N, C-alpha and C positions, 0 to 999 in steps of 0.2 A: 504493500500500500504506500509506503513512504516515498518510493521513487516515482510512482504515478502522480501522487499529490504534489510532490516537490516540483515536478515538471510544470504542472499547471500554475502553482503559486509563483514559481520563478518567472514564468512567462508574463504573468499579470503584475506581480509586485516587485519583480527584479531580484537581484542578489540578496542574500541574507545579511544580517547586521555585521558579520565579521569578514565580509568580502571587501577588498579595497576597491573603491569606486572612483572613476574619473568623472569630471564635470559633464562629459558627454553622456556617460551612462546614467548619471543622476537626471539629466535633462530628458533622456529617453524614458526613464521610469516615470518621471513626473507627467510626461505626455501620455503614457499608457494609462496612468491612473485618471488623468483628467478626461480622457475620452472613453473610458470603459463604461459599458452600460450596467444597469443595476443587477440584471440577471447574472452576468459573469462575476460581478463584484461579490455578490452573496455566495455564489458557488466557490469562489476562491477563498473567502474567509471561513466558510464552513469546512472546506477541505483542510485548511491549515489547522483549524480547531480540532478536527478528528486526528489529523496527522500528529500533532504534538502530544496528544493523549496516548495514542497507541504506540508511538515511537518511544516515549519515556516510560510508560507503564510496561511495555513489552520488554525493554532492556532491564528494568528492575526485576521483573518476574523471572527473566533468565538468570539474573544474578542470585535471586533467592533460590531457584531450583538447583543451580550449580553448587551453591553453598550447602544446600541440604544434602546433596550427593557426597560432599566431602565432610559432612558431620557438623556443619555450622547452621544455625537457625537464625535467619535475618527477619526482621519485622516486615509486615506488609507495608507497602508504600502508597497504594491506591485502592480505594474502596468505592467503585462506581461513582466517581465525582460528578458526572453529568446528570445524575438523578437527584441532585441536591435541591432543596426547596428554598435555600437562602445562600448568600455568599459566605456567611459564617460556616454553614454546613459544608459548603464546597471546599473550604480550606481545611476542614477537619478530614476530608476524604482525599484531597489532592496533595501529593508529596508530603505524606504524613511525617516522615522522619525530619524533614526540613522544618516543618511547622513546629514540631516539638523542640527542635534545636533553637529556633528563634524565641519560643516561649521561655525556655529554661535559661538561655544565656543573654537575652536582651529584654524581653518583656518583664520577667520577674525582677531582674536587677534594677529596672527603671521604677519599680514599685508595683507593677501590675495593676490590679484593680483596688489594691489596698492603699489608696492615696486619699488626700484630704478633700479634693474637689472632683466633681464629675468631669470638669474640663480637662484635668490632668490625666484622668483615666482614658478619656477618648484620645488625648494627644499620644499617650503611650501606645495605644492600639495603632493609631495612624502612623506613628513614627516607625514602629516595627515593620509595617508593610512597606513603608518608604525604603527602609534599608534592605528589605528582602528583594525589592525591585532592583536596587542598585547592585545587589549581589550577583545578578545575572550579567552585569557588564557596566563599564564606566561610560554610559551613554545616556543622554537626556531622555530618550524614549523609555528606557527602563525605569528611570526616576518617575516619569509621568505614569507609567504602568503601575508601579508600586503605590504611588500616591492615590491613584484612582481606586485600587483595591482597598486601601485603608479608608477612603471616604465611604465606600459601599459597606465595609465592615461596621463603621460607626453608624451609618444610616440603618443598618440591620438592628443595632442595639436601640436606636432612637425610635424608629417607626416602620422600617421596611419589613421587618419580620412579622409584625402585626398585619400589615397590608397583604403580605403573601399568605398568611393564614386565612384571611377573608377570601382570597382568590380561590383557595382549594389546592389540593396537592398537585394535580396534573398541570393546571395553569401556572402555578408558582414555579414548578420545575422548568417549564419552558421560558418563563420570564427570567429566571436566574440564568438559564443557559444563554439567553439573548444578551444579558449583561456581560457574561464571560466572553462571548463571541466578539462583541464590540470592543472590549478592552484588549483582545488579542491583536487588534490593529496596531496598537502602540508597541506591543511586544515584537511584532514581526517587521514593522517598517521603522527604519532607524530615524529618519527625519520626521519630526513632529508635524511640520506643515503638510507633509505628504500623508501622514496618518489622518489628519483632519480632512484632507481632500478626499481620501478614500472613503471615509465615513459619509461625507457629503454625497459621494457617488452611490453609496448603499441606499440612501434615502432620496435619491434624485427621481425615483419612480419612472425611469425611462426603461422599463422592462422590455426585453425582446423575446420573441417566441423561443421556447425551450425545445431543442431537438435531441432526443436521447441517442439517436444514431450517430451524432457527431463525435462522441467519445464514450461509447458504451462501457469500455473497461473501467474508466474513471468513475462513471456514475454508479455502476454495479458495486464497485469498491466502496463508494461513499454510502450506499444503501446498507451494505453489510456492516460498515462502521457504525452507522446510526442505529442499526438493529442491536448490536452488542453494547452500544453506549447506554441505551434506554431499556434494555432487556429486563432488568431487575425492577422496573417500575411496577410490573405485574406480580401477583402472588406466585404464579407459575414460574416466572423467571427467577424469583428468589428461591423457590423450591428446587429448581434445577441447579442453580448455583451451589446451594448447600449440599445437594446430592453429589455433585461433581468434586467439590473442593473440601468439604468438611465431614466426609464419612470415611470410616475405615473399610477399605475394599477387601473383599474376600478374593480367593485365588482366581475365580472366574472373572470377576470385575477387573482385577489387575491385568488379566490377559486381554480383555476387551480394550481397556485403556491403552495397553501397549500397542495393539494393532492400530487403534485410532491415532495414537501419537506418531507412529511410523508413517502412516498415510499423510498426516498433516505435515510432517517433516519433509517428505518427498515433494508434496505440493509446494511448500515454501521454497525449497531448493529450485524447483522449476520456475517459480515466479521470480526469484532473484536472478536466475540465469537469463530470463527473458527481459529483464529490465536493467537500467543503468545503476551504477553505484550511488547510494544515497546514505551518507553517514548519519549516525544518531544526532538529532538536534542538540540534545543536552550534552553531547560529547564536547561541545565547544565551550561549555561554561566551566 
């Protein structure tokens, strides 16, 4: 999936944050963003949102599995983050080890919530997310990304959580997901002015007809990604997840899991062989 999505995102949004760009390349990216229609803009940002999740969660799952094979037990790092009903819940589910690190070594030393004023408590929250954004790289877009996450966290505590509760579970999940998608613009695009320009194109409402046959491989991949991102919204999805990951297998179940794993491994090898090289996004941080 990563290579397919990377190709689309690269075409629309240009090189990633850590590529060296010339003025001509920046001008070309700006022109692409300024002229993109809303349909392709939404496809690109949804694609990147799914890519960064499966890229990062996949690599940590591999690390957990390899560690378990060697006798080490590493904590889970992702817990279905895109089914979160609030931004606060999202950050409890996304990159959990990093969130715990920030809480223990920054939030608590600042005083946490045990401070004299509410204003200081919210500042502590906001500042922690500001620093977490800066952790991704010394660039203003990461500062803005972290600051926005901190603002939404504070808004959760003040009023947004109550608003989401009134919406209901399913609407609040997709409302939260929309916030995540929009803030990803600042994570992916290094220049803040281009990030704002891209967001304007998202809401320009100049949608063009969608043609599935233009790139069926990409769209099928995105549908599969969306399915697994929101699978646990249903009781059946949760039941299947618990059955697969949290039950002690007997010999027969181990044999079935082994065969399925080998088939999935062969499929992945074929997909990798048929696509270009695409390194882990978080390998750069």
